[in-house]
ZAVO-540373 format. One line per 10 residues: number of its first residue (from 1); their letters; for each residue x, y, z of C-alpha. Coordinates in pm, 1 decimal, always signed. Layout:
<nodes>
NUM = a = X:Y:Z; ... .
</nodes>
This chain:
<nodes>
1 = mskrksdaie = +3.8:-7.7:+5.3; +137.6:+349.5:-74.9; +221.4:+574.0:+193.6; -26.7:+833.6:+44.3; -293.3:+571.5:+61.3; -180.8:+480.9:+424.3; -200.5:+857.0:+530.3; -550.0:+897.8:+375.3; -673.6:+566.2:+568.5; -519.4:+718.0:+889.3 .
11 = etlkvtgiev = -658.7:+1016.3:+836.6; -1005.9:+893.0:+795.1; -963.9:+651.9:+1094.6; -873.2:+967.0:+1310.5; -1184.8:+1173.6:+1191.1; -1426.9:+877.3:+1300.8; -1244.3:+852.0:+1598.8; -1094.7:+514.4:+1576.1; -727.9:+509.0:+1716.4; -430.4:+371.3:+1513.4 .
21 = eeltslkegs = -179.2:+151.8:+1706.6; +125.8:+81.6:+1477.8; +267.6:-254.0:+1572.2; +658.7:-297.2:+1579.1; +719.0:-635.1:+1686.8; +484.9:-941.9:+1808.8; +587.1:-1110.2:+2115.1; +457.6:-1443.1:+2180.8; +186.2:-1466.0:+2466.8; +73.6:-1115.2:+2398.1 .
31 = eifqshgysy = -302.5:-1079.2:+2357.0; -235.4:-775.0:+2116.2; -530.3:-884.8:+1855.5; -799.1:-964.6:+2130.3; -1093.2:-748.5:+2161.1; -1311.9:-648.4:+2452.8; -1622.5:-438.8:+2454.7; -1962.0:-431.7:+2532.7; -2310.2:-530.9:+2394.2; -2593.8:-289.4:+2504.9 .
41 = vkitrdgksk = -2899.3:-517.9:+2536.5; -3241.2:-339.0:+2566.5; -3477.2:-431.2:+2820.8; -3803.9:-277.5:+2961.3; -3902.7:-271.7:+3348.5; -4195.3:-83.5:+3508.7; -4253.3:+56.4:+3127.3; -3894.7:+211.7:+3136.6; -3650.7:+136.5:+2856.3; -3320.1:+58.7:+3001.6 .
51 = alkvpikssg = -2978.9:-98.4:+2852.4; -2781.2:-382.9:+3012.8; -2392.9:-325.2:+2944.5; -2298.6:-685.2:+2872.9; -1908.7:-732.3:+2886.1; -1796.0:-914.2:+2555.4; -1496.3:-1053.6:+2413.5; -1369.8:-1186.3:+2064.9; -1119.6:-1430.8:+2200.3; -1167.6:-1766.9:+2077.0 .
61 = vtelieewkk = -1470.7:-1676.2:+1874.5; -1302.6:-1687.8:+1505.1; -1148.8:-2035.2:+1602.4; -1495.2:-2159.3:+1727.9; -1676.0:-2028.3:+1388.9; -1423.5:-2213.4:+1213.4; -1467.7:-2546.8:+1377.0; -1833.0:-2526.5:+1345.6; -1810.2:-2455.5:+964.5; -1662.8:-2823.9:+915.9 .
71 = nepkppisdv = -2018.9:-2942.3:+1050.7; -2246.7:-2687.9:+862.6; -2515.7:-2869.7:+686.0; -2484.6:-2921.0:+306.6; -2796.4:-2895.9:+81.6; -2872.4:-3171.9:-120.8; -2785.3:-3203.4:-490.7; -3008.8:-3245.6:-752.8; -3012.3:-3298.2:-1125.8; -3209.6:-2989.8:-1298.8 .
81 = liqkdseigk = -3306.4:-2930.2:-1631.7; -3192.8:-2585.0:-1731.0; -3389.9:-2431.8:-2026.6; -3172.1:-2207.1:-2245.1; -3437.4:-1925.1:-2210.2; -3455.6:-1958.2:-1851.9; -3277.4:-1688.6:-1620.6; -3008.5:-1942.3:-1531.4; -2961.9:-2055.7:-1885.2; -2926.5:-1675.1:-1992.3 .
91 = qmkltdkkwv = -2656.5:-1657.1:-1719.8; -2497.9:-1998.2:-1815.2; -2492.4:-1876.4:-2168.1; -2668.9:-2205.6:-2283.4; -2755.0:-2259.1:-2633.7; -2968.4:-2555.8:-2569.7; -3121.3:-2716.4:-2270.8; -2882.8:-2893.2:-2011.5; -2898.5:-3095.5:-1701.9; -2710.6:-2945.6:-1427.7 .
101 = rmpnladpay = -2637.8:-3076.1:-1086.8; -2739.2:-2818.3:-853.2; -2791.2:-2748.6:-464.5; -3132.6:-2771.8:-352.7; -3157.4:-2480.7:-101.1; -3530.2:-2528.6:-76.1; -3527.2:-2892.1:+55.7; -3723.3:-2874.9:+397.7; -3493.6:-3130.3:+583.0; -3180.0:-2910.3:+471.8 .
111 = mealdkyqan = -3377.7:-2599.3:+578.5; -3444.6:-2724.8:+915.9; -3089.5:-2862.8:+975.0; -2953.7:-2511.7:+868.0; -3190.4:-2339.9:+1103.8; -3080.0:-2585.1:+1381.6; -2690.9:-2535.4:+1316.3; -2718.1:-2123.7:+1307.7; -2911.3:-2138.4:+1619.2; -2664.6:-2371.1:+1794.0 .
121 = lgiaivlkgl = -2373.6:-2164.7:+1649.3; -2511.2:-1850.2:+1777.9; -2537.2:-2017.1:+2117.1; -2175.6:-2124.6:+2117.3; -2087.4:-1771.8:+2019.8; -2251.0:-1628.5:+2314.0; -2135.1:-1855.4:+2523.9; -1753.9:-1815.4:+2423.5; -1784.6:-1443.8:+2383.9; -1941.7:-1321.2:+2717.7 .
131 = alqmtdkdgk = -1659.6:-1194.3:+2925.8; -1826.9:-1258.2:+3257.1; -1843.5:-1533.0:+3506.0; -2182.6:-1740.4:+3552.8; -2282.9:-1878.7:+3865.4; -2588.8:-2065.3:+4015.3; -2800.5:-1981.2:+4287.8; -2543.8:-2074.6:+4542.9; -2272.7:-1867.8:+4374.7; -2074.5:-2144.2:+4223.9 .
141 = evtdpdrkia = -1933.3:-2104.4:+3861.1; -2134.8:-2293.1:+3594.0; -1892.4:-2414.0:+3340.9; -2143.3:-2664.1:+3148.8; -2260.3:-2510.4:+2847.3; -2613.3:-2656.1:+2867.0; -2649.8:-2533.6:+3216.4; -2542.3:-2174.0:+3105.2; -2803.0:-2173.5:+2832.2; -3074.2:-2276.1:+3059.5 .
151 = ilrgmglsgp = -2993.4:-2002.5:+3304.5; -2953.4:-1754.1:+3010.5; -3322.8:-1897.4:+2913.7; -3438.6:-1890.8:+3288.3; -3315.9:-1516.5:+3329.4; -3545.8:-1423.0:+3021.3; -3317.1:-1362.8:+2719.1; -3489.8:-1328.8:+2432.5; -3422.5:-1378.4:+2072.3; -3352.7:-1008.4:+1976.6 .
161 = qftqivedir = -3131.5:-960.7:+2293.3; -2957.3:-1289.0:+2164.2; -2901.6:-1172.4:+1851.0; -2753.4:-827.1:+1954.3; -2511.7:-1010.3:+2168.1; -2396.5:-1223.1:+1872.9; -2363.2:-947.5:+1627.3; -2182.0:-723.0:+1890.6; -1922.0:-1006.7:+1954.6; -1868.7:-1066.0:+1563.2 .
171 = amtewseeel = -1831.9:-684.1:+1518.0; -1561.6:-655.6:+1742.2; -1326.6:-773.5:+1502.6; -1480.4:-760.5:+1162.1; -1491.5:-431.1:+928.6; -1846.9:-332.3:+857.8; -1920.4:-301.9:+485.0; -1972.0:+72.2:+558.1; -1650.4:+89.6:+756.3; -1467.1:-82.5:+437.2 .
181 = vnffgmslpe = -1598.5:+173.0:+190.3; -1555.3:+473.7:+402.2; -1189.4:+362.4:+551.6; -1047.7:+163.6:+228.1; -1267.3:+274.7:-42.4; -1351.1:-80.5:-126.7; -1684.6:-327.0:-45.3; -1709.9:-666.5:+85.0; -1691.7:-957.2:-160.6; -1998.7:-1116.4:-261.1 .
191 = ens = -2099.0:-1409.5:-21.6; -2118.8:-1639.6:-324.2; -1808.8:-1548.3:-503.7 .
</nodes>
């Protein structure tokens, strides 16, 4: 990257309030790449909206997601006859109809398995990303993941609150599309590229 572009990026970061920290060395055992922050979860008590400030961390979340990716459900593959005049046929520039092996993303069993996978991954991300100790009624630390989930559900953690925490954990180390465009003049690659 040119010095001019690097300076422009740093200026943009400075204007938006993001501090730039230059690394000059890396020492084993340091935690330089770990992110810590908060997820602000909306609650309502006695008709008043409040925000709970939940400490979160990124440590280990990327590795967890990579490990889970190995078991992500795959859609069944079906043979489909593509007509040359169909939208897909035009994209494929077909001159005649053609049989093609394609994933069936609408398969009910696949969709059910994918929903379950995504829900369980979200739970795993929350459990890994919460930066606080969870204790039972007697004050003893809870380490069993299933017990932690039961405790969170018993506390009334809603779907939107859960989603907020997952998104905040993931956002600690990922540039948003808006940030990429503003800071680096680039956009995110297409998901299916």
